[in-house]
N, C-alpha and C positions, 0 to 999 in steps of 0.2 A: 025617544030619552036612547037609547041602548045604537041610535045610529048617530046620532048627534055626539055619542059619547067615543068610537070606533073614529067619524071624521075627525074629532079635535085629533084623538095620538094619531090616527096619519099626517094629522097637519106637522103636530110636533116632532113624528119622523124624521121627516122633510126638511123641518127646519132646520133638525139637527143635524143630517146628512150635507144641508146643504151647505152648513155652519165647518161643518170640518174640510168637506171638501175647500172651504173659501183658504179656511186658514193650511191646506197642506198646499195651495197655489201660490199663498204667501209668504212661507217656508223654501218653494221649488226658486219660486223665483228670486229673493231675496239671494240666495244660495249661485244660482246662475249670472246676477248681477257680479257676486262678489269673485268671481271665477274667470269672468271674463275680462274686469278692475287688475286683478293680482296676473293675466297673464297680456295684458296692453298697459298698466297704469305703470307710470311714472313712479318710482321710487326714489323717496323721503329719507333714507339711509342707507345710503348705494355705498359698498365695500367702498375706498379705495385703489385711488390704481394706485398699480406693484412700487415703491418709491426704495428707495435702498433694505441694505440689509436690515431687522431690528436691530435694537440697540443690545446689548447685553441686561441681564437681569439675572438676578441673585435669588434663586429660589426661595420665600417667604420660612425665616427658622422653625418646626416643629418642636411642639414639645415632648418630655422625652414619654410622658405620663396619661399623651395622645396613643402612645404604638404599641399596636397589642402580637403582643412574640405570639407564636404558631412554634407550635414541634409538631412532630408525624412520629408515630409511630407504628415500622412497621411491622404485621402482620401477613403469620404466615396462609399459603392459598389454601384453599381447604380440599380443591378440586384435584391437588398436586397430588395428597394426600391417596386419595381411588386406583 
């Protein structure tokens, strides 16, 4: 009975290792395929060819209550006193 338990535990361990290796191979080859497609694939949303100058656009109006006022105070240097 002890030998049978040891064999079953070993088979479960080997099955777990095979499953983890299979998952790692799937992840590796998926990443490899994605990398190759990125290198050689055709992009659907390619940037347009440079046409003329961009039209003048006004920046959006900012609300004044969203602006943060920053006030700084000069601090004397401690090492200068020594």
